[in-house]
C-alpha positions, 0 to 999 in steps of 0.5 A: 500500500502506498504511503499517504504522507510524503517526506515533506509532510512528514518533516513538517509534522516532525517540526510541529510535534517537536515541542510536544511536552505531554503524551497524546492518545489517538484512539481509532475505531474501525468496523469489519463490515461496511466501512468504506474509509476505515483502512485509509483512516487507519493507515493515516494514523499509523503513519502519523503516530510514529512521528513523535514519541509523545503519540500513541495509537490504539486501534479498536473495533466498534463492535468487538470493543463496544464498551470502549466505544460507548465510554468514549461516545463513538458510534461511527466508523471510522471514528477517532478520539484524541485524548490526553495520556498520562501514564495509564490515565486517559483524559477525554477532551471531547475531540472526535472525528467521524470519517477520514481526516483528509484535506483540511481536516488533516490540519485540524487533526494535527492542531487538535493533537498539539492542543491536547499535548498542551493541556490548555485550550488557549481560550481567553479568560472571558470565554472560560468564565462564560463557559463556567456559567453553563448549567447544561451540557452543550453538543458542538459538532462541525460537519465538513464535506469534501467538495 
């Protein structure tokens, strides 16, 4: 199978990941039947993960690992969770991808990895104060379609 990331992209990722201080867990959820983009999405993450020793990739099956999928609210394959990894502890920041993060979504994936590695959202103090006042959960979804 041909590499998805060329040498230039890999070098750019090495530079981007170099300042990472904390570990990040990429959780990939595949499905045996009816998953058109699972193999490509898995290959992409398998090429990204070894670029930094701060990245770890764990592969799950949506059906066989239904308990893990339910715990992390993953109901689509391919599905990706980006979480903070501190030893054996995972901290869920609520970052999910459904489908293959290609094109512009690939840049967003890399930015999310870097954000989780910082352990800080970089939100302004006013925004943090506003969010503290929320009394009910908020579901924020961004949908992107290739066109």
